[in-house]
N, C-alpha and C positions, 0 to 999 in steps of 0.2 A: 227659359227651357233648361232643364237639367240633364246633362249627358250621363251615360251609364257609370262613369267614374265619379259622379257627384259634382262635377264642375258646372257652374252656371254659365250659360252662353246667352247672348242677346241676338235678336234678329238683326240683319244688316241695317246699319244706320242708327240702331238704338243705343249701342254702346257709346257712340259719339255724343249722345244726348244726356248721358248719365251725369248727374250733378251731385255735389256733396259738400262737406265741411273739411277744411284744414284748420286745425287749432294749433297755433304757435304759442306754446306756453312760455316761451322766453320773453314775450312782451305782455303777458297777462299781468294786470295790476290788481286783480281781485276786487274790482269795483262792484261786481254783481249786476251791472247794467243788463247783461244778457239774461240773468235770472228774472229780473223785474220785467223786461220786455217780453219774455216768453210767457210769463204768467198773465201779463196784461192783455197780450194779443189773443191768447188761447183761453182766456177767462178761466184760469186754473184756481182751485181752492187754495187759500192761504195755508202755509205751514212754516215750520222753522222759526216760530215766534218765541220759543222757550229758550232762555239763556242756559246753556249747559255748564258754563264755567270751565270748559275744556279747550275750546277753540273758537276762533272767529267764524268757523265754518258752521253756521247755524242750521243749514238745511241737512247736512250730514250725508245724504246720498240721493241718487235718483229714485223716483217712485211714481206712482200714478198721478200725483199732484205736482211733482217737481220734475220737469223735463230737461232743465238745464241746472247743473249743480257745480258751483265753483269750489273746488277743493283748496284748502289752505294747509300747507305742510310747513311746519317750523323745523329747521334742521340746524344742528351745530356742526360746522365743518372747520377743522383746524382752529378750534377755539373761537370761531366767528359764527354768528347767527345769520342764517339766510332763510328767505321765504321762497317756497315753491308754490305756484298757483296754477291751476288748470281748470278750465271750464269743460266739464264732462257732459256727454249727451249720448243718445242712442247711436249706435255705430252703423245702422242701416247696412248690415252685413251683406256681402255678396252671396254667401251661403247662409241664409237666415233660418235658424232652427224654429223660431216662433212661427214663421210662415208655414213651415213643413208640418207642424203639429196641430195647427188650428183646424178644428173639426167643422166649423160653420162657414169658412171662407171669409171671415171678418177681416183677416190680415191679407193684404195683397201688395204686390209690387207695382208701383206706378210706372207710367211711361218714361219717367225720369230716373228710374232705378232705385227710388226710395221705397221704404217699407212703411205702410200705414195701417192702423187699426180703424175699422169702421165701427163707431160706437153703436150705431143702430142695429148692427148684425152680431156684435159680440154677445155671448151668453154668459160670460164671466167664469168659464170652466177653469181657467188658470193654467192650462197646459203650456201656454206661451211663457208664463212666468218662470217655470222650471226649465224650459228649453233655451232660455237666453243665457249664454256663458258670462254675461257682464252684469246680471242682476238689474237690468234697465227697467223692465216692465213691472208695474205694480197694479194691484187691484184697489180701487177706490171704494171705501165703505159707503159713501153717500149714494152711489148708483149701482154698486156690485160689478161694474165692468172693469176691464183692464185697459190701461192707458200708457202712452209713451209719446215721445217726440214724433211729429209728422213731417219734420223738416219744413214746417209751414206750407204744406201742400196747397192750401187755399191761396196763399200769397203767390206761390210760384205760378199757379194757373192764371194769375192776373199780371204776370211779368214783374213781380216784386221779389226782393231778396228776403230770406227769413228774418224775423224780427230780431233775433239775438245778434246776427251778423250786422244788421242795420244799426243796432244800438252800441256795438262794441267800439269804444273810443280809440283803442290802440291797434285795431285790425288784428287782434289776436285770433279772432274767429273770422275766417275767410270763406266765402261761398263762391261757387262757380262750377264750371265743367270739371269733372273729376280728373281727367287727364292733365289739364292745365294746372290744377292744384298740386298734383303729384310732382310735376316738373318743377314748380315753384318751390315746393317743400324740400326736394333734394338739393336745390340751389341754396336754400337757406341753411341747411345742415352744413354744406361745404363752407359757407360764409362763417358760420359759428366756429367750425373746426379751425379755420384759418385765424380766427381771433383768439384761439386758445381755449375755447369751450369744448374740450374733448369728449365730455359726456353727452353731448347733444346727439339724439338719435330719433328715428321715426318709428312710430308704433301703429300697426295695422295698415301699413302702406305696401305690404307685400302680398300679391295675389296668390302666393303659394303657402300662406299661413293657414291656420286651422279654421278660418272663416272665409277664406278666399279674398282677403283684403276688405277693408271697411269703406263704406261710403262716407264715413266720418273718421278721419285719422288725425294723429297728433305728433307734434314735435315735443319730445320730453327732454328734460335736463338731468334725469336720473332713471333708475330702474322703474319699470311700470308699477311694481309692488309698492313703491314709495307713494305713488299717487292713488293707491287703492285699486289698481287695475291688474287683471290676471296676466302673468308674464307670457303664457303660451296658450291663449284661448282656443278652444276647439268646439265647433258647433256639435251638439250631441247627436244630431241627425245626419251627420256627414256620411256615415256608412249604412244608412237606413235601407238603401236599395239592395246592398249586398246581404244585409241581415234578412230582409224579406225573401230574397232569392234563395238563400240557404234554408230558410224555414219551409219555403214551398218545396224545395228539392227533398228535404227530409220527410215532409208530409207525403209527397208522392211515393217515395221509397217505402214508407211505412204502409201506405195503402196497397202498393203492389205486393208487399210481403204478406199482408193479411189475405189478399185475393188468392195468392198462390197457396197459402196454407188452407184456405177454405176449399178451393177447388181440389187440392190434393187430398183433403179429408173426405170429400165426396167420392173420389175415385176409389 
């Protein structure tokens, strides 16, 4: 349920059931086991098979056929080379613009707080593609529908963890109750700061940010832009209620003015 100020609230007891992902990039080794597990479980079309000659990052970005994408970032810091790696995924936003704009009801929020596209209901209009501030959702040419991570909703219904988290050998991808993951993540940041990793920070872990916090959030070792992530994402439909309210008020005022003019002209 969305309050007048745009803030999403959950019925009593439902917030406690919300689950999500915490991705700790400090322990990601770029093995791509998550990408493979995601494709295998969800029977996703192959892609990323063309060698670009630019990076080991062969998939390049999230799209309708790649729901987990491991970013490889080569950096030179103080004459030393370092790798930054991060497994990216749909953020399952608290304020989900894709859900707001879907005209068919194909996109819904599950009882676990995740955001899922129903393939059999999607008409491929693409409104959700432009409404996502992260460029997560893509249209698949083979079927004309839009697709993204479901957080393995089918596995969750059977009491199983998502395939990517199950396959991750370093526990870089952690799955569980969102409140527990947030607490664990803040502790991990403190641990890294104490170890001298001053650049460690959380991304999308703040419920007051432009998407109300993510159901999938990240521990990064550099600025979000370095990983190809927007530094201050804002869901484009955040102020939709106020916009429609203003439009209605303007329309009512215009109608009243026309009525006055008409009646005055008759007199």
